[in-house]
All heavy atoms as a GROMACS GRO file, in nm:
protein
  539
    1MET      N    1  18.357   3.732  20.811
    1MET     CA    2  18.327   3.666  20.938
    1MET      C    3  18.443   3.694  21.034
    1MET      O    4  18.559   3.679  20.998
    1MET     CB    5  18.311   3.516  20.915
    1MET     CG    6  18.278   3.439  21.040
    1MET     SD    7  18.253   3.263  21.013
    1MET     CE    8  18.098   3.261  20.927
    2THR      N    9  18.409   3.732  21.155
    2THR     CA   10  18.511   3.765  21.253
    2THR      C   11  18.574   3.637  21.310
    2THR      O   12  18.518   3.528  21.298
    2THR     CB   13  18.451   3.846  21.369
    2THR    OG1   14  18.357   3.764  21.438
    2THR    CG2   15  18.385   3.973  21.321
    3THR      N   16  18.688   3.653  21.372
    3THR     CA   17  18.757   3.540  21.433
    3THR      C   18  18.671   3.476  21.541
    3THR      O   19  18.667   3.353  21.552
    3THR     CB   20  18.891   3.586  21.492
    3THR    OG1   21  18.968   3.648  21.389
    3THR    CG2   22  18.969   3.471  21.550
    4GLU      N   23  18.602   3.559  21.620
    4GLU     CA   24  18.514   3.506  21.725
    4GLU      C   25  18.409   3.412  21.668
    4GLU      O   26  18.382   3.306  21.722
    4GLU     CB   27  18.442   3.620  21.797
    4GLU     CG   28  18.519   3.684  21.908
    4GLU     CD   29  18.435   3.789  21.979
    4GLU    OE1   30  18.322   3.818  21.937
    4GLU    OE2   31  18.485   3.842  22.079
    5LYS      N   32  18.350   3.453  21.556
    5LYS     CA   33  18.245   3.372  21.496
    5LYS      C   34  18.302   3.244  21.434
    5LYS      O   35  18.236   3.141  21.435
    5LYS     CB   36  18.168   3.453  21.393
    5LYS     CG   37  18.086   3.562  21.459
    5LYS     CD   38  17.989   3.625  21.366
    5LYS     CE   39  17.913   3.732  21.443
    5LYS     NZ   40  17.792   3.771  21.379
    6LYS      N   41  18.425   3.251  21.383
    6LYS     CA   42  18.489   3.131  21.328
    6LYS      C   43  18.514   3.029  21.439
    6LYS      O   44  18.492   2.910  21.420
    6LYS     CB   45  18.620   3.167  21.260
    6LYS     CG   46  18.602   3.236  21.127
    6LYS     CD   47  18.736   3.269  21.064
    6LYS     CE   48  18.718   3.347  20.937
    6LYS     NZ   49  18.846   3.384  20.875
    7VAL      N   50  18.559   3.077  21.553
    7VAL     CA   51  18.583   2.988  21.667
    7VAL      C   52  18.452   2.927  21.714
    7VAL      O   53  18.445   2.807  21.742
    7VAL     CB   54  18.654   3.064  21.782
    7VAL    CG1   55  18.661   2.980  21.907
    7VAL    CG2   56  18.794   3.106  21.738
    8ALA      N   57  18.348   3.008  21.722
    8ALA     CA   58  18.216   2.958  21.764
    8ALA      C   59  18.165   2.852  21.666
    8ALA      O   60  18.110   2.750  21.708
    8ALA     CB   61  18.117   3.074  21.775
    9ARG      N   62  18.185   2.875  21.538
    9ARG     CA   63  18.141   2.779  21.437
    9ARG      C   64  18.218   2.647  21.449
    9ARG      O   65  18.163   2.539  21.434
    9ARG     CB   66  18.160   2.840  21.298
    9ARG     CG   67  18.114   2.749  21.188
    9ARG     CD   68  18.118   2.820  21.056
    9ARG     NE   69  17.984   2.807  21.003
    9ARG     CZ   70  17.927   2.888  20.920
    9ARG    NH1   71  17.990   2.994  20.879
    9ARG    NH2   72  17.807   2.865  20.875
   10ARG      N   73  18.347   2.658  21.480
   10ARG     CA   74  18.431   2.538  21.498
   10ARG      C   75  18.384   2.458  21.621
   10ARG      O   76  18.380   2.335  21.617
   10ARG     CB   77  18.577   2.579  21.512
   10ARG     CG   78  18.674   2.464  21.525
   10ARG     CD   79  18.816   2.513  21.506
   10ARG     NE   80  18.913   2.416  21.553
   10ARG     CZ   81  18.949   2.308  21.486
   10ARG    NH1   82  18.895   2.282  21.369
   10ARG    NH2   83  19.038   2.225  21.536
   11LYS      N   84  18.349   2.528  21.727
   11LYS     CA   85  18.299   2.461  21.847
   11LYS      C   86  18.167   2.390  21.818
   11LYS      O   87  18.144   2.278  21.864
   11LYS     CB   88  18.282   2.560  21.961
   11LYS     CG   89  18.413   2.610  22.016
   11LYS     CD   90  18.390   2.715  22.124
   11LYS     CE   91  18.519   2.769  22.180
   11LYS     NZ   92  18.496   2.871  22.282
   12LEU      N   93  18.080   2.455  21.742
   12LEU     CA   94  17.954   2.392  21.704
   12LEU      C   95  17.980   2.268  21.619
   12LEU      O   96  17.914   2.165  21.636
   12LEU     CB   97  17.865   2.491  21.630
   12LEU     CG   98  17.726   2.442  21.592
   12LEU    CD1   99  17.647   2.400  21.715
   12LEU    CD2  100  17.651   2.549  21.515
   13SER      N  101  18.078   2.276  21.530
   13SER     CA  102  18.116   2.160  21.448
   13SER      C  103  18.163   2.045  21.536
   13SER      O  104  18.135   1.928  21.506
   13SER     CB  105  18.226   2.197  21.349
   13SER     OG  106  18.180   2.292  21.257
   14LEU      N  107  18.235   2.076  21.642
   14LEU     CA  108  18.280   1.972  21.735
   14LEU      C  109  18.161   1.902  21.799
   14LEU      O  110  18.157   1.778  21.805
   14LEU     CB  111  18.369   2.033  21.844
   14LEU     CG  112  18.407   1.942  21.960
   14LEU    CD1  113  18.494   1.827  21.913
   14LEU    CD2  114  18.477   2.021  22.069
   15LEU      N  115  18.064   1.978  21.844
   15LEU     CA  116  17.945   1.919  21.906
   15LEU      C  117  17.869   1.832  21.806
   15LEU      O  118  17.823   1.722  21.840
   15LEU     CB  119  17.854   2.029  21.961
   15LEU     CG  120  17.910   2.114  22.074
   15LEU    CD1  121  17.814   2.227  22.108
   15LEU    CD2  122  17.942   2.031  22.196
   16GLU      N  123  17.856   1.880  21.684
   16GLU     CA  124  17.785   1.803  21.580
   16GLU      C  125  17.859   1.675  21.546
   16GLU      O  126  17.798   1.569  21.530
   16GLU     CB  127  17.766   1.890  21.456
   16GLU     CG  128  17.667   2.003  21.477
   16GLU     CD  129  17.665   2.101  21.361
   16GLU    OE1  130  17.755   2.096  21.274
   16GLU    OE2  131  17.572   2.184  21.357
   17LEU      N  132  17.992   1.683  21.534
   17LEU     CA  133  18.072   1.566  21.500
   17LEU      C  134  18.062   1.460  21.609
   17LEU      O  135  18.047   1.341  21.580
   17LEU     CB  136  18.218   1.605  21.477
   17LEU     CG  137  18.313   1.493  21.440
   17LEU    CD1  138  18.271   1.428  21.307
   17LEU    CD2  139  18.456   1.545  21.431
   18ALA      N  140  18.068   1.503  21.735
   18ALA     CA  141  18.056   1.408  21.846
   18ALA      C  142  17.922   1.337  21.842
   18ALA      O  143  17.914   1.217  21.868
   18ALA     CB  144  18.074   1.481  21.979
   19GLN      N  145  17.817   1.410  21.806
   19GLN     CA  146  17.685   1.348  21.798
   19GLN      C  147  17.678   1.250  21.681
   19GLN      O  148  17.624   1.140  21.694
   19GLN     CB  149  17.578   1.456  21.782
   19GLN     CG  150  17.438   1.402  21.790
   19GLN     CD  151  17.334   1.514  21.790
   19GLN    OE1  152  17.364   1.628  21.761
   19GLN    NE2  153  17.212   1.479  21.823
   20GLN      N  154  17.735   1.287  21.568
   20GLN     CA  155  17.733   1.199  21.450
   20GLN      C  156  17.811   1.071  21.475
   20GLN      O  157  17.766   0.962  21.439
   20GLN     CB  158  17.792   1.271  21.329
   20GLN     CG  159  17.704   1.378  21.272
   20GLN     CD  160  17.775   1.458  21.163
   20GLN    OE1  161  17.891   1.435  21.132
   20GLN    NE2  162  17.704   1.554  21.105
   21LEU      N  163  17.931   1.087  21.535
   21LEU     CA  164  18.016   0.970  21.558
   21LEU      C  165  17.968   0.887  21.676
   21LEU      O  166  17.996   0.767  21.682
   21LEU     CB  167  18.160   1.014  21.586
   21LEU     CG  168  18.236   1.083  21.473
   21LEU    CD1  169  18.372   1.129  21.522
   21LEU    CD2  170  18.252   0.989  21.354
   22GLY      N  171  17.900   0.952  21.770
   22GLY     CA  172  17.862   0.882  21.891
   22GLY      C  173  17.983   0.852  21.978
   22GLY      O  174  17.980   0.762  22.061
   23ASN      N  175  18.091   0.929  21.956
   23ASN     CA  176  18.216   0.906  22.029
   23ASN      C  177  18.282   1.040  22.055
   23ASN      O  178  18.342   1.100  21.965
   23ASN     CB  179  18.306   0.815  21.946
   23ASN     CG  180  18.429   0.772  22.021
   23ASN    OD1  181  18.478   0.843  22.109
   23ASN    ND2  182  18.482   0.656  21.985
   24ILE      N  183  18.274   1.087  22.178
   24ILE     CA  184  18.328   1.219  22.213
   24ILE      C  185  18.480   1.220  22.201
   24ILE      O  186  18.538   1.314  22.148
   24ILE     CB  187  18.283   1.257  22.356
   24ILE    CG1  188  18.132   1.281  22.356
   24ILE    CG2  189  18.358   1.378  22.407
   24ILE    CD1  190  18.071   1.294  22.494
   25SER      N  191  18.546   1.115  22.248
   25SER     CA  192  18.692   1.110  22.244
   25SER      C  193  18.744   1.121  22.101
   25SER      O  194  18.840   1.195  22.073
   25SER     CB  195  18.744   0.982  22.308
   25SER     OG  196  18.714   0.981  22.445
   26LYS      N  197  18.682   1.049  22.010
   26LYS     CA  198  18.726   1.050  21.869
   26LYS      C  199  18.702   1.188  21.807
   26LYS      O  200  18.787   1.239  21.734
   26LYS     CB  201  18.650   0.942  21.791
   26LYS     CG  202  18.698   0.924  21.650
   26LYS     CD  203  18.837   0.865  21.647
   26LYS     CE  204  18.880   0.835  21.505
   26LYS     NZ  205  19.021   0.798  21.498
   27ALA      N  206  18.587   1.248  21.835
   27ALA     CA  207  18.557   1.380  21.782
   27ALA      C  208  18.659   1.483  21.832
   27ALA      O  209  18.708   1.565  21.755
   27ALA     CB  210  18.416   1.422  21.821
   28CYS      N  211  18.691   1.476  21.961
   28CYS     CA  212  18.788   1.569  22.018
   28CYS      C  213  18.926   1.549  21.955
   28CYS      O  214  18.995   1.646  21.924
   28CYS     CB  215  18.798   1.550  22.169
   28CYS     SG  216  18.652   1.605  22.258
   29GLN      N  217  18.962   1.426  21.935
   29GLN     CA  218  19.092   1.397  21.874
   29GLN      C  219  19.098   1.452  21.731
   29GLN      O  220  19.197   1.514  21.693
   29GLN     CB  221  19.114   1.245  21.872
   29GLN     CG  222  19.249   1.203  21.819
   29GLN     CD  223  19.265   1.051  21.818
   29GLN    OE1  224  19.166   0.978  21.823
   29GLN    NE2  225  19.387   1.005  21.812
   30LEU      N  226  18.992   1.434  21.655
   30LEU     CA  227  18.989   1.481  21.517
   30LEU      C  228  18.990   1.634  21.508
   30LEU      O  229  19.050   1.691  21.417
   30LEU     CB  230  18.867   1.426  21.445
   30LEU     CG  231  18.867   1.276  21.414
   30LEU    CD1  232  18.732   1.232  21.363
   30LEU    CD2  233  18.977   1.242  21.315
   31MET      N  234  18.925   1.699  21.603
   31MET     CA  235  18.911   1.845  21.598
   31MET      C  236  19.019   1.919  21.677
   31MET      O  237  19.027   2.041  21.672
   31MET     CB  238  18.773   1.886  21.651
   31MET     CG  239  18.656   1.836  21.570
   31MET     SD  240  18.635   1.918  21.412
   31MET     CE  241  18.584   2.080  21.465
   32GLY      N  242  19.099   1.846  21.755
   32GLY     CA  243  19.206   1.908  21.829
   32GLY      C  244  19.166   1.973  21.960
   32GLY      O  245  19.228   2.069  22.006
   33TYR      N  246  19.062   1.920  22.023
   33TYR     CA  247  19.016   1.968  22.153
   33TYR      C  248  19.035   1.858  22.256
   33TYR      O  249  19.034   1.740  22.222
   33TYR     CB  250  18.866   2.004  22.149
   33TYR     CG  251  18.834   2.132  22.078
   33TYR    CD1  252  18.795   2.133  21.945
   33TYR    CD2  253  18.841   2.254  22.145
   33TYR    CE1  254  18.764   2.252  21.880
   33TYR    CE2  255  18.810   2.373  22.081
   33TYR     CZ  256  18.772   2.370  21.949
   33TYR     OH  257  18.742   2.488  21.885
   34SER      N  258  19.048   1.896  22.382
   34SER     CA  259  19.051   1.796  22.489
   34SER      C  260  18.907   1.762  22.527
   34SER      O  261  18.815   1.838  22.498
   34SER     CB  262  19.126   1.851  22.611
   34SER     OG  263  19.051   1.953  22.673
   35ARG      N  264  18.890   1.649  22.596
   35ARG     CA  265  18.755   1.612  22.640
   35ARG      C  266  18.704   1.713  22.741
   35ARG      O  267  18.584   1.744  22.744
   35ARG     CB  268  18.754   1.470  22.697
   35ARG     CG  269  18.759   1.368  22.585
   35ARG     CD  270  18.760   1.223  22.631
   35ARG     NE  271  18.665   1.196  22.735
   35ARG     CZ  272  18.697   1.134  22.850
   35ARG    NH1  273  18.818   1.097  22.874
   35ARG    NH2  274  18.603   1.110  22.938
   36GLN      N  275  18.792   1.765  22.824
   36GLN     CA  276  18.752   1.866  22.922
   36GLN      C  277  18.696   1.989  22.850
   36GLN      O  278  18.594   2.044  22.890
   36GLN     CB  279  18.869   1.904  23.011
   36GLN     CG  280  18.831   2.006  23.117
   36GLN     CD  281  18.948   2.039  23.209
   36GLN    OE1  282  19.056   1.982  23.196
   36GLN    NE2  283  18.926   2.131  23.300
   37GLN      N  284  18.763   2.031  22.743
   37GLN     CA  285  18.714   2.145  22.665
   37GLN      C  286  18.580   2.113  22.603
   37GLN      O  287  18.491   2.198  22.599
   37GLN     CB  288  18.814   2.181  22.554
   37GLN     CG  289  18.940   2.246  22.604
   37GLN     CD  290  19.041   2.263  22.492
   37GLN    OE1  291  19.071   2.167  22.420
   37GLN    NE2  292  19.093   2.382  22.477
   38PHE      N  293  18.562   1.989  22.555
   38PHE     CA  294  18.435   1.949  22.495
   38PHE      C  295  18.321   1.966  22.594
   38PHE      O  296  18.217   2.024  22.562
   38PHE     CB  297  18.440   1.804  22.446
   38PHE     CG  298  18.305   1.753  22.404
   38PHE    CD1  299  18.258   1.777  22.277
   38PHE    CD2  300  18.224   1.683  22.493
   38PHE    CE1  301  18.131   1.734  22.237
   38PHE    CE2  302  18.098   1.639  22.456
   38PHE     CZ  303  18.053   1.664  22.327
   39TYR      N  304  18.340   1.914  22.715
   39TYR     CA  305  18.233   1.921  22.814
   39TYR      C  306  18.203   2.066  22.854
   39TYR      O  307  18.088   2.101  22.880
   39TYR     CB  308  18.266   1.836  22.935
   39TYR     CG  309  18.261   1.687  22.904
   39TYR    CD1  310  18.375   1.608  22.909
   39TYR    CD2  311  18.141   1.627  22.865
   39TYR    CE1  312  18.370   1.473  22.878
   39TYR    CE2  313  18.135   1.492  22.834
   39TYR     CZ  314  18.250   1.416  22.841
   39TYR     OH  315  18.244   1.283  22.808
   40GLU      N  316  18.306   2.149  22.857
   40GLU     CA  317  18.286   2.291  22.886
   40GLU      C  318  18.207   2.358  22.774
   40GLU      O  319  18.113   2.434  22.799
   40GLU     CB  320  18.423   2.357  22.900
   40GLU     CG  321  18.425   2.482  22.982
   40GLU     CD  322  18.567   2.528  23.007
   40GLU    OE1  323  18.643   2.454  23.073
   40GLU    OE2  324  18.601   2.637  22.958
   41ILE      N  325  18.242   2.328  22.650
   41ILE     CA  326  18.172   2.383  22.533
   41ILE      C  327  18.028   2.337  22.533
   41ILE      O  328  17.935   2.416  22.513
   41ILE     CB  329  18.245   2.340  22.403
   41ILE    CG1  330  18.380   2.410  22.393
   41ILE    CG2  331  18.158   2.369  22.281
   41ILE    CD1  332  18.472   2.352  22.286
   42ARG      N  333  18.006   2.208  22.559
   42ARG     CA  334  17.870   2.155  22.559
   42ARG      C  335  17.784   2.218  22.669
   42ARG      O  336  17.669   2.254  22.646
   42ARG     CB  337  17.872   2.003  22.574
   42ARG     CG  338  17.733   1.942  22.562
   42ARG     CD  339  17.734   1.793  22.565
   42ARG     NE  340  17.766   1.746  22.699
   42ARG     CZ  341  17.768   1.618  22.734
   42ARG    NH1  342  17.743   1.524  22.645
   42ARG    NH2  343  17.796   1.582  22.856
   43ARG      N  344  17.843   2.234  22.788
   43ARG     CA  345  17.769   2.295  22.898
   43ARG      C  346  17.732   2.439  22.864
   43ARG      O  347  17.618   2.481  22.886
   43ARG     CB  348  17.853   2.292  23.027
   43ARG     CG  349  17.778   2.347  23.148
   43ARG     CD  350  17.863   2.352  23.273
   43ARG     NE  351  17.970   2.448  23.257
   43ARG     CZ  352  18.101   2.420  23.262
   43ARG    NH1  353  18.141   2.297  23.284
   43ARG    NH2  354  18.191   2.513  23.247
   44ASN      N  355  17.825   2.515  22.807
   44ASN     CA  356  17.797   2.654  22.770
   44ASN      C  357  17.689   2.660  22.661
   44ASN      O  358  17.602   2.747  22.664
   44ASN     CB  359  17.923   2.725  22.721
   44ASN     CG  360  18.017   2.757  22.835
   44ASN    OD1  361  17.976   2.763  22.950
   44ASN    ND2  362  18.142   2.777  22.803
   45PHE      N  363  17.693   2.567  22.566
   45PHE     CA  364  17.594   2.565  22.460
   45PHE      C  365  17.456   2.531  22.515
   45PHE      O  366  17.356   2.592  22.477
   45PHE     CB  367  17.635   2.465  22.352
   45PHE     CG  368  17.541   2.461  22.235
   45PHE    CD1  369  17.533   2.567  22.146
   45PHE    CD2  370  17.460   2.352  22.212
   45PHE    CE1  371  17.446   2.564  22.038
   45PHE    CE2  372  17.373   2.347  22.105
   45PHE     CZ  373  17.366   2.455  22.018
   46GLN      N  374  17.450   2.434  22.607
   46GLN     CA  375  17.322   2.395  22.665
   46GLN      C  376  17.264   2.507  22.751
   46GLN      O  377  17.143   2.526  22.756
   46GLN     CB  378  17.338   2.269  22.749
   46GLN     CG  379  17.362   2.146  22.666
   46GLN     CD  380  17.396   2.023  22.749
   46GLN    OE1  381  17.440   2.034  22.863
   46GLN    NE2  382  17.377   1.906  22.691
   47THR      N  383  17.352   2.583  22.817
   47THR     CA  384  17.307   2.689  22.907
   47THR      C  385  17.271   2.817  22.833
   47THR      O  386  17.167   2.876  22.858
   47THR     CB  387  17.416   2.720  23.012
   47THR    OG1  388  17.449   2.600  23.080
   47THR    CG2  389  17.368   2.824  23.112
   48TYR      N  390  17.358   2.860  22.740
   48TYR     CA  391  17.343   2.991  22.677
   48TYR      C  392  17.309   2.984  22.528
   48TYR      O  393  17.295   3.088  22.464
   48TYR     CB  394  17.471   3.073  22.693
   48TYR     CG  395  17.512   3.090  22.836
   48TYR    CD1  396  17.623   3.024  22.888
   48TYR    CD2  397  17.440   3.173  22.922
   48TYR    CE1  398  17.662   3.040  23.020
   48TYR    CE2  399  17.478   3.189  23.054
   48TYR     CZ  400  17.589   3.122  23.102
   48TYR     OH  401  17.626   3.138  23.233
   49GLY      N  402  17.299   2.866  22.472
   49GLY     CA  403  17.271   2.854  22.329
   49GLY      C  404  17.394   2.894  22.248
   49GLY      O  405  17.508   2.880  22.292
   50ALA      N  406  17.371   2.946  22.129
   50ALA     CA  407  17.481   2.982  22.038
   50ALA      C  408  17.572   3.088  22.099
   50ALA      O  409  17.692   3.089  22.072
   50ALA     CB  410  17.426   3.029  21.905
   51ASP      N  411  17.517   3.176  22.182
   51ASP     CA  412  17.600   3.279  22.247
   51ASP      C  413  17.703   3.217  22.342
   51ASP      O  414  17.807   3.276  22.368
   51ASP     CB  415  17.514   3.378  22.325
   51ASP     CG  416  17.435   3.470  22.233
   51ASP    OD1  417  17.476   3.486  22.115
   51ASP    OD2  418  17.335   3.526  22.278
   52GLY      N  419  17.676   3.100  22.392
   52GLY     CA  420  17.768   3.032  22.482
   52GLY      C  421  17.893   2.982  22.413
   52GLY      O  422  17.990   2.947  22.479
   53LEU      N  423  17.892   2.978  22.280
   53LEU     CA  424  18.008   2.933  22.206
   53LEU      C  425  18.110   3.044  22.183
   53LEU      O  426  18.224   3.017  22.146
   53LEU     CB  427  17.965   2.874  22.070
   53LEU     CG  428  17.872   2.753  22.078
   53LEU    CD1  429  17.830   2.711  21.939
   53LEU    CD2  430  17.939   2.637  22.151
   54LEU      N  431  18.069   3.168  22.204
   54LEU     CA  432  18.161   3.280  22.187
   54LEU      C  433  18.258   3.284  22.304
   54LEU      O  434  18.219   3.264  22.419
   54LEU     CB  435  18.084   3.412  22.178
   54LEU     CG  436  17.991   3.427  22.059
   54LEU    CD1  437  17.907   3.553  22.074
   54LEU    CD2  438  18.069   3.431  21.930
   55ASP      N  439  18.385   3.309  22.275
   55ASP     CA  440  18.485   3.321  22.381
   55ASP      C  441  18.462   3.448  22.459
   55ASP      O  442  18.438   3.554  22.402
   55ASP     CB  443  18.626   3.323  22.322
   55ASP     CG  444  18.669   3.186  22.272
   55ASP    OD1  445  18.615   3.086  22.320
   55ASP    OD2  446  18.760   3.182  22.186
   56ARG      N  447  18.468   3.436  22.588
   56ARG     CA  448  18.452   3.552  22.674
   56ARG      C  449  18.577   3.564  22.760
   56ARG      O  450  18.630   3.466  22.809
   56ARG     CB  451  18.331   3.536  22.765
   56ARG     CG  452  18.203   3.521  22.688
   56ARG     CD  453  18.088   3.493  22.783
   56ARG     NE  454  17.975   3.438  22.712
   56ARG     CZ  455  17.885   3.512  22.649
   56ARG    NH1  456  17.895   3.642  22.649
   56ARG    NH2  457  17.784   3.456  22.587
   57LEU      N  458  18.622   3.686  22.778
   57LEU     CA  459  18.738   3.709  22.862
   57LEU      C  460  18.693   3.718  23.007
   57LEU      O  461  18.599   3.791  23.039
   57LEU     CB  462  18.809   3.840  22.823
   57LEU     CG  463  18.870   3.842  22.684
   57LEU    CD1  464  18.925   3.981  22.653
   57LEU    CD2  465  18.981   3.739  22.674
   58PRO      N  466  18.760   3.643  23.096
   58PRO     CA  467  18.723   3.654  23.236
   58PRO      C  468  18.765   3.790  23.290
   58PRO      O  469  18.863   3.848  23.245
   58PRO     CB  470  18.803   3.542  23.303
   58PRO     CG  471  18.916   3.516  23.211
   58PRO     CD  472  18.866   3.550  23.072
   59GLY      N  473  18.690   3.840  23.381
   59GLY     CA  474  18.724   3.970  23.437
   59GLY      C  475  18.630   4.008  23.548
   59GLY      O  476  18.541   3.933  23.586
   60ALA      N  477  18.651   4.126  23.597
   60ALA     CA  478  18.567   4.176  23.706
   60ALA      C  479  18.423   4.189  23.658
   60ALA      O  480  18.398   4.228  23.545
   60ALA     CB  481  18.620   4.310  23.754
   61ARG      N  482  18.330   4.159  23.745
   61ARG     CA  483  18.189   4.164  23.709
   61ARG      C  484  18.114   4.276  23.780
   61ARG      O  485  17.994   4.277  23.781
   61ARG     CB  486  18.125   4.030  23.740
   61ARG     CG  487  18.188   3.920  23.658
   61ARG     CD  488  18.120   3.790  23.685
   61ARG     NE  489  18.199   3.683  23.627
   61ARG     CZ  490  18.164   3.614  23.521
   61ARG    NH1  491  18.050   3.636  23.464
   61ARG    NH2  492  18.240   3.520  23.475
   62GLY      N  493  18.186   4.365  23.840
   62GLY     CA  494  18.120   4.474  23.909
   62GLY      C  495  18.222   4.549  23.993
   62GLY      O  496  18.341   4.523  23.986
   63PRO      N  497  18.172   4.640  24.072
   63PRO     CA  498  18.264   4.716  24.156
   63PRO      C  499  18.337   4.624  24.255
   63PRO      O  500  18.282   4.525  24.301
   63PRO     CB  501  18.175   4.814  24.231
   63PRO     CG  502  18.038   4.795  24.178
   63PRO     CD  503  18.035   4.677  24.090
   64HIS      N  504  18.460   4.659  24.282
   64HIS     CA  505  18.539   4.581  24.376
   64HIS      C  506  18.489   4.602  24.518
   64HIS      O  507  18.456   4.715  24.557
   64HIS     CB  508  18.687   4.622  24.370
   64HIS     CG  509  18.750   4.583  24.240
   64HIS    ND1  510  18.836   4.477  24.229
   64HIS    CD2  511  18.740   4.634  24.115
   64HIS    CE1  512  18.876   4.465  24.105
   64HIS    NE2  513  18.819   4.560  24.033
   65ALA      N  514  18.486   4.498  24.595
   65ALA     CA  515  18.446   4.510  24.735
   65ALA      C  516  18.553   4.590  24.810
   65ALA      O  517  18.672   4.577  24.784
   65ALA     CB  518  18.434   4.372  24.798
   66GLY      N  519  18.509   4.674  24.896
   66GLY     CA  520  18.604   4.753  24.974
   66GLY      C  521  18.641   4.886  24.911
   66GLY      O  522  18.708   4.967  24.971
   67ARG      N  523  18.599   4.905  24.788
   67ARG     CA  524  18.627   5.034  24.723
   67ARG      C  525  18.512   5.128  24.751
   67ARG      O  526  18.396   5.092  24.742
   67ARG     CB  527  18.641   5.019  24.572
   67ARG     CG  528  18.775   4.968  24.532
   67ARG     CD  529  18.800   5.005  24.389
   67ARG     NE  530  18.936   4.966  24.353
   67ARG     CZ  531  18.981   4.962  24.231
   67ARG    NH1  532  18.901   4.996  24.132
   67ARG    NH2  533  19.103   4.929  24.206
   68SER      N  534  18.546   5.251  24.781
   68SER     CA  535  18.440   5.348  24.809
   68SER      C  536  18.444   5.460  24.710
   68SER      O  537  18.540   5.500  24.660
   68SER     CB  538  18.457   5.409  24.947
   68SER     OG  539  18.473   5.310  25.043
   0.00000   0.00000   0.00000
């Protein structure tokens, strides 16, 4: 299993734990994530499904404006 998939699995575990406990703060504390990270992870999961849990590097998304 690649590191990316391990991280994605850990993020999914965080979401599951928060649901089981019914307490986001406690789940984040136990798993070592901030609440802000939790909400970002949850939003990505709701939007993109399991693919949203994979870390993506930010970067250019197309040709630069002004370049010819």
